[in-house]
C-alpha positions in Angstrom: 85.3 107.6 115.4 85.0 108.7 112.2 82.9 111.7 110.3 82.6 110.3 107.3 80.1 107.0 106.2 83.4 105.0 106.6 85.3 104.6 109.6 89.2 106.0 110.2 90.5 102.1 108.5 88.9 102.7 105.4 87.0 99.5 105.6 85.3 100.7 102.3 86.6 102.5 99.9 83.1 103.7 98.4 84.7 106.7 98.0 86.4 105.1 94.4 83.4 105.0 92.8 83.0 106.2 89.6 82.4 109.9 88.7 78.6 111.5 88.3 77.7 111.5 83.7 75.9 114.6 83.5 74.3 113.6 80.2 72.0 116.4 78.7 68.1 116.0 78.4 65.9 116.0 75.7 63.5 118.5 74.4 63.1 121.5 76.9 66.2 121.5 78.1 69.1 119.5 80.9 70.4 120.0 83.8 67.7 121.2 86.9 64.6 123.0 86.0 66.1 126.0 86.9 69.5 125.2 85.9 72.9 125.2 87.5 73.3 128.0 89.8 69.9 128.8 90.6 68.2 129.1 94.5 65.8 126.6 95.5 62.1 128.2 95.7 60.4 127.8 99.1 56.5 126.5 98.8 54.0 125.0 96.7 53.1 121.6 96.1 55.5 119.3 94.6 53.7 116.3 92.2 55.0 113.1 91.5 53.7 110.4 88.8 54.5 107.0 88.9 53.1 103.8 87.6 52.5 101.2 90.2 50.2 98.2 89.7 49.8 97.5 93.5 46.7 98.5 94.5 47.3 97.1 98.3 50.5 99.3 98.4 51.4 100.5 102.2 52.9 102.9 104.1 55.6 100.2 106.2 58.7 101.2 106.3 60.4 98.0 106.6 57.9 95.4 104.2 57.0 97.9 101.2 54.5 96.4 99.0 55.7 97.3 95.4 57.2 100.6 93.9 55.2 102.8 95.3 55.6 102.1 98.6 59.5 102.2 98.6 59.0 105.6 96.9 56.6 106.9 99.8 59.2 105.3 102.1 61.9 108.1 100.7 59.5 110.9 102.0 58.3 109.5 105.1 61.1 107.9 106.4 65.5 108.7 107.2 67.9 106.3 107.8 71.1 105.9 109.5 72.9 106.2 105.9 71.3 107.4 102.6 72.4 107.3 99.0 74.5 109.7 97.7 74.3 110.5 93.8 76.9 108.3 93.2 75.3 105.8 95.1 77.6 105.5 97.6 76.2 105.6 101.4 77.2 108.5 103.5 76.1 109.6 106.9 72.7 110.6 107.2 71.0 111.0 110.9 74.2 109.3 112.2 76.7 111.3 112.5 79.8 108.8 113.0 80.0 105.1 112.7 82.7 103.2 113.1 84.0 99.6 112.7 85.4 96.9 114.9 89.2 95.8 113.5 87.5 92.5 113.1 84.5 93.7 111.3 82.9 91.6 114.4 80.7 95.4 115.2 79.8 98.5 114.6 79.4 101.5 117.2 76.8 104.2 115.4 76.3 107.0 117.0 73.0 109.9 116.2 73.5 113.3 115.6 71.8 115.8 118.1 68.5 117.0 118.5 67.0 114.9 115.9 63.0 114.2 116.0 59.9 112.4 114.3 57.5 113.7 113.3 55.3 114.0 116.1 58.0 115.8 118.1 59.8 112.9 119.8 63.3 112.9 119.8 65.6 110.0 118.5 67.3 107.9 120.2 69.3 104.7 120.6 66.4 103.0 121.8 64.7 103.8 118.5 67.6 102.9 116.7 67.3 99.0 118.4 64.0 99.0 117.9 64.0 99.8 114.3 66.5 97.0 113.9 64.6 94.4 115.6 61.0 94.9 113.8 63.4 95.1 110.4 64.5 91.9 111.3 61.2 90.0 113.4 60.3 86.7 111.8 57.0 87.7 112.7 57.0 90.8 110.1 58.9 88.5 107.7 60.0 91.2 105.4 62.4 90.4 103.0 64.5 93.5 103.3 65.4 91.8 106.5 67.4 89.8 104.4 69.8 93.1 103.9 71.0 92.6 107.9 70.5 89.4 108.7 74.0 89.0 110.3 73.4 91.6 113.0 73.2 90.0 116.2 69.5 91.2 116.6 69.4 89.9 120.6 72.5 91.7 121.2 72.6 95.1 120.8 73.5 97.6 123.5 72.5 101.0 124.2 76.3 102.6 125.0 74.3 106.2 126.0 71.0 107.8 124.9 72.8 108.7 121.0 74.9 105.2 121.0 74.2 102.1 119.5 76.6 98.7 119.0 75.4 96.5 116.6 77.1 93.3 116.6 77.5 90.3 113.9 76.3 87.1 115.0 78.1 84.4 115.3 80.0 82.8 112.3 78.7 86.1 110.0 81.3 88.6 108.5 79.9 91.1 108.1 81.4 94.8 107.1 79.2 96.9 104.9 76.1 98.2 106.9 76.2 101.4 105.5 75.4 100.4 101.9 73.0 97.4 103.1 70.4 100.0 105.2 69.9 102.6 102.8 66.9 101.4 101.5 64.5 99.7 103.9 66.3 100.8 107.1 64.0 103.8 108.4 64.3 105.1 111.7 60.9 104.9 113.5 59.7 104.9 117.3 58.7 102.2 119.4 54.4 102.9 118.8 55.2 102.5 114.9 52.9 101.6 113.1 52.2 101.6 109.3 48.5 102.2 108.6 47.7 103.6 112.4 50.9 105.8 113.2 52.8 106.0 110.1 55.7 108.1 111.9 59.1 108.6 110.8 61.9 111.4 110.6 61.8 111.8 106.4 61.1 115.0 104.6 57.6 114.9 104.5 54.7 113.7 106.8 51.8 112.4 106.1 49.1 115.1 106.0 46.2 113.5 107.5 45.5 109.1 107.4 42.5 109.6 104.6 45.4 111.1 102.5 47.0 108.0 101.3 44.3 106.3 99.1 46.3 102.5 97.3 46.6 103.0 94.2 45.4 106.4 93.6 47.5 109.0 95.8 49.4 110.1 99.1 49.7 113.7 100.0 52.4 114.6 102.3 53.3 118.2 104.0 56.8 119.8 105.0 58.3 118.1 108.1 59.8 121.1 109.3 62.0 119.8 111.8 64.2 118.1 109.6 67.6 116.9 109.6 68.9 118.5 107.0 68.1 122.5 107.8 66.6 124.5 105.2 65.4 121.3 103.5 62.4 120.4 101.9 61.1 122.8 100.0 58.1 122.3 98.9 55.6 123.0 101.3 53.3 119.7 100.1 54.5 117.1 98.1 51.5 114.5 96.5 52.7 111.1 94.9 50.2 110.0 92.2 49.1 106.8 90.7 48.8 106.4 87.0 47.8 103.0 85.1 50.0 103.7 81.9 52.6 105.4 80.4 50.7 107.6 77.9 48.3 108.8 80.2 51.1 110.1 82.7 53.3 111.8 80.5 49.9 113.1 79.1 49.1 115.0 82.5 52.9 115.9 82.9 52.9 118.0 79.5 48.7 119.0 80.8 50.6 120.7 83.7 48.8 118.0 86.4 52.6 116.2 87.7 55.6 117.8 87.8 57.7 114.7 87.3 57.2 111.8 85.9 59.9 108.9 87.3 61.0 105.9 85.3 60.3 106.5 81.8 60.2 103.7 79.4 62.5 104.7 76.2 60.0 104.3 73.7 58.1 107.3 75.6 61.0 109.4 75.0 59.6 110.8 71.4 56.2 112.5 73.3 58.7 114.6 75.3 61.2 115.5 72.7 60.0 118.6 70.9 58.0 119.8 74.0 59.2 123.1 76.2 56.9 122.1 79.0 58.8 119.0 80.0 62.2 117.5 79.1 63.6 113.9 79.8 66.6 113.1 82.6 69.1 110.6 81.9 70.8 109.5 84.3 73.5 106.6 84.1 73.2 103.9 86.3 74.7 100.2 87.4 71.1 98.6 87.3 71.2 95.6 85.3 68.9 93.3 82.9 70.1 90.2 82.7 68.9 86.3 81.2 69.1 83.8 84.5 69.7 80.3 84.0 68.7 77.3 86.7 71.6 75.5 87.6 69.4 72.6 89.0 67.3 72.6 86.0 68.3 71.0 82.4 70.1 72.1 80.4 71.8 74.3 82.4 73.6 71.8 84.2 76.5 71.5 81.3 78.6 74.6 81.7 79.1 74.5 77.8 75.2 75.1 77.4 75.9 77.9 79.8 78.9 79.1 78.3 77.1 79.0 74.8 74.0 81.0 76.2 76.3 83.8 77.0 78.2 83.7 73.6 74.4 83.9 72.1 73.8 87.0 73.5 74.7 90.1 70.6 74.7 92.6 73.7 75.5 95.9 71.5 72.2 94.4 69.7 70.5 94.0 72.9 71.3 97.6 74.1 70.1 98.8 71.2 67.0 97.2 70.5 65.5 96.2 74.1 66.8 99.5 75.3 66.9 101.0 72.8 70.2 102.8 73.1 69.8 103.8 76.8 72.7 102.3 78.7 75.7 100.4 78.1 77.2 96.2 77.8 77.5 94.7 80.4 80.1 91.5 81.0 78.1 89.1 83.4 79.1 90.7 86.3 76.8 93.1 88.4 78.4 96.5 90.5 81.7 97.6 88.2 82.3 100.4 89.9 82.8 98.4 93.3 86.1 99.7 94.1 87.4 95.9 94.4 85.6 95.0 91.0 88.0 93.0 88.4 87.8 95.2 85.4 90.5 92.9 83.5 88.2 90.2 83.2 88.2 90.1 79.5 84.7 91.2 77.6 82.4 88.0 76.8 81.3 88.5 72.7 78.6 88.0 71.0 80.1 84.1 69.1 77.4 82.0 67.7 79.3 80.0 66.2 81.3 79.2 68.9 78.2 78.6 70.8 76.9 76.1 68.2 80.1 74.1 68.6 79.5 74.0 72.3 76.2 73.0 71.7 76.8 69.8 69.6 79.4 69.1 71.9 76.9 69.1 74.9 74.3 66.6 72.5 72.2 69.2 72.4 71.7 70.2 68.8 68.4 72.0 67.7 68.1 72.8 71.6 64.2 74.7 72.1 64.0 76.2 75.5 61.4 78.2 77.0 62.3 82.1 78.2 59.8 83.3 80.6 59.8 86.8 80.8 58.0 90.1 82.6 56.5 93.1 81.2 60.1 94.8 82.0 62.1 92.3 80.5 60.2 90.9 77.5 61.7 93.1 74.7 64.9 91.8 75.7 63.5 88.4 75.4 62.4 88.8 72.2 65.6 90.2 71.1 67.7 87.2 72.3 65.0 84.9 70.9 66.2 86.2 67.3 69.5 85.6 68.2 69.7 82.1 70.0 68.4 81.1 65.9 71.7 82.0 64.6 73.1 79.3 67.3 70.5 76.8 66.4 68.4 77.1 69.3 64.8 77.9 69.4 63.9 80.5 72.6 60.2 80.4 73.1 59.3 83.5 75.0 56.5 83.4 77.8 55.1 86.7 79.2 53.8 86.6 82.5 52.6 89.2 84.7 54.0 91.2 87.6 53.0 89.6 90.4 53.6 85.8 88.9 57.3 86.8 87.7 58.1 87.7 91.5 56.1 84.7 92.7 57.4 81.3 94.3 57.2 79.9 91.1 60.3 81.9 90.0 62.7 79.4 92.1 61.9 77.1 89.9 62.1 78.5 86.2 64.9 77.2 84.2 65.1 80.4 81.7 63.9 83.8 83.1 64.1 87.1 82.4 66.2 89.5 85.2 68.0 92.3 86.4 68.0 95.0 89.4 67.6 98.7 89.3 69.6 98.3 93.3 72.8 97.4 90.9 74.5 100.6 92.2 74.9 98.8 95.4 78.4 97.9 95.9 78.8 94.3 95.7 79.4 93.1 98.3 76.6 94.8 99.9 73.9 93.6 97.1 74.8 89.9 97.3 73.7 89.4 100.9 70.5 91.0 99.9 69.1 87.6 98.4 66.7 89.5 96.6 68.1 88.9 92.5 71.7 87.4 93.0 73.7 84.5 93.2 75.2 84.7 97.2 75.5 81.6 98.9 73.3 83.5 101.8 70.7 84.7 99.3 67.0 84.0 99.9 66.2 84.3 96.8 68.7 82.6 94.2 66.5 81.2 91.3 69.8 80.7 89.4 70.2 78.1 92.0 74.4 78.8 91.8 76.3 77.2 94.4 79.9 76.7 94.0 82.0 75.7 97.1 84.9 77.7 96.4 82.9 81.1 95.5 80.5 80.7 98.9 84.2 80.3 100.7 85.9 83.4 98.9 82.5 85.4 99.2 82.6 84.9 103.1 86.2 85.9 103.5 85.7 88.8 101.0 82.7 89.7 103.5 84.8 89.4 106.5 88.2 91.2 105.6 89.0 94.7 106.4 91.8 95.4 104.3 90.4 96.6 100.7 93.7 95.6 99.2 93.5 92.0 100.8 89.4 92.0 100.1 90.2 92.7 96.3 92.3 90.1 95.8 89.5 87.6 97.0 86.8 89.4 94.9 88.5 89.1 91.8 89.0 85.1 92.5 85.3 84.9 93.2 84.1 87.0 90.0 85.8 84.5 88.0 84.3 81.9 89.0 81.2 83.8 88.7 82.1 84.7 84.9 82.8 81.6 83.7 80.2 79.3 85.4 77.4 81.2 87.1 74.2 81.4 86.0 73.5 85.2 85.0 73.7 86.6 81.5 73.9 90.4 82.7 73.9 91.6 78.9 73.8 95.4 79.7 73.2 98.2 82.8 70.8 100.7 81.5 69.4 104.7 81.7 67.0 105.7 84.2 65.2 108.4 82.8 62.9 110.7 84.0 60.0 113.6 82.8 60.6 117.0 84.4 58.0 119.6 84.0 60.0 123.2 83.0 59.3 124.7 86.8 60.6 122.0 88.7 64.4 122.7 90.3 66.7 120.4 92.0 66.7 117.4 90.2 69.7 116.3 88.6 71.3 113.3 87.0 72.8 111.1 88.8 74.0 107.3 89.2 71.6 106.5 91.2 67.6 105.4 90.6 66.1 107.8 91.9 66.6 111.2 91.2 63.2 112.2 90.9 63.0 110.7 94.7 65.3 113.3 96.3 62.0 115.0 97.5 64.2 116.7 100.1 66.6 118.8 97.2 63.6 119.6 94.8 61.4 122.6 94.2 59.0 123.6 92.5 
C-alpha cells in the first residue's frame, strides 16, 4: 500500500496542482498572527465569528444545514482524508490507501490508536457505519452523491483497521480521496447529531447546552486528537452574526479573533487598524451565470455563445469582486493536472454577440437573471454589459433559501458559483451540487451532451493519468463550446485576523480560518 494519499500507481496526480500563493494582507500585517517561524502557544479561547442565516443549523457530520454547520463540522469531525493548503487530499485518519488497477475498489487502512471523543477506539466498523450513514437514502443527505458510486452493501472489513470499499457495477470511480474530504466525518455506530455528536475532530462539544443554533457553539480541546500536540487552544467558540458590520466591530473590539469570508467592500474597515488585518487567499472558487439549456432562448448554441461573449470578465472581477480575484474561461478546477490550459481565453465581444443574436432571430432579446445575495453584484454588472449587445437583462434578487430551493432547476438564467472549486475536476463533477456532469443531482444548466457524458464516464474510470488527460481535454472542449455555464471569475477568500492570532496562513482553500487544529491565540 501507498503511504501517501495516492496509490503507488499514481492514480491521482493531485500533487501537480499549482503552488500556494502568499499575498500580503491589508492593515496591521500579513502572514500568521505571530509571523513566520513563531512557536505555537497553548491555552486560551479561539473565537471565530461567522455570518450564517440558518437559525436551524445543526451538528450533523453528514447532513449539515447551512454554512455554520459545515464550519462546526471541521471542529468536531475528522475524515480519512482532509484538504491540504493546496486543496489536494492528504491522509488523515487513514495511514494508507490503495486502489485496484481497474479502479473497482479501494483498500483503506486506519492509523493505529485512533480515538473518538468518548474514548472509543476507531475501527473498520466505524468506517463502514459512516459510509453507510452518509449514503443512507433515509438520511437523504445531499452530500451522499459525493460517494454515490460506492457499493454500500458490498463493504468488507478485512481486519480491525482495514476496509475494502468497492464500486457499484457500471460505475467508474477513482477519486475517493477527493470526494470525501468535506462531509465524510467518521463517527461511531451510536452517533446522533443531537444527543451524541461524537467525532474525532480537534475539538469536542463542551456540553449539549453549549450549542445554540443561530447564536454560538463552544468546544473544548480533544486531548487525544490524532495529530499529537494539536490543537493549541483550550477552547474554541464559533459565534454567529447577522451582518458584516457588527462582526467587524466585534473583531476590532477584541470580542472575536477571526472573521471568515469577508466581503471585499468591508476591507476598508480594517485597512488602517493595527488591531487586525485581512488575510487574502487565492482560490479556485468560481462565480458564474448559468443558462438552462432546456429553456428558451438557451436551447440555441448561438445564444449561449453570445451570452458568453457579452461577459466582460475583467470588468466583472474589477467591479463585482472589487479586484479580489482573476478571470476565468468557463471551466472550473484549473489546477486539476488534467485541465486543458490550451483552450483559448474567451474575450468580451459585444459586436459578435449582437451578430449571433440577430442570426438566431433574437434582436432586442429580453431575459430575467435570478440572483442570490452573493451573486447580485455580478448580475447588475452583467446587465449593464448586456446593453452593449442590445440585450435587456432584468435582475431578480431572491433570498438564499429560495436560491438553493427546488425552483433553481427551472430558472432560465441565474447566478451561480461554488466555494468548492478547488477540488479536482473529476471529483467535483459527480457531486451534483453546482455542476454539469451526467451524474449531477442538481444540474440547473440541464447540460446533457451524450459525447460529454461518454468522455466523462471514461475519464472517471481511467487509472492512467495520461490517458485520462486526453479524455478530459476532449470533454472540456465540449463544455467550453456548448455547455451552460458562463464561469467568468475565480474569487479570493478574505479573512479578518486579530493581531494576537497565530498559525493561520493564506492558502488555496476556502477555509484557512477553519483549520482549528493549527491556529493559536
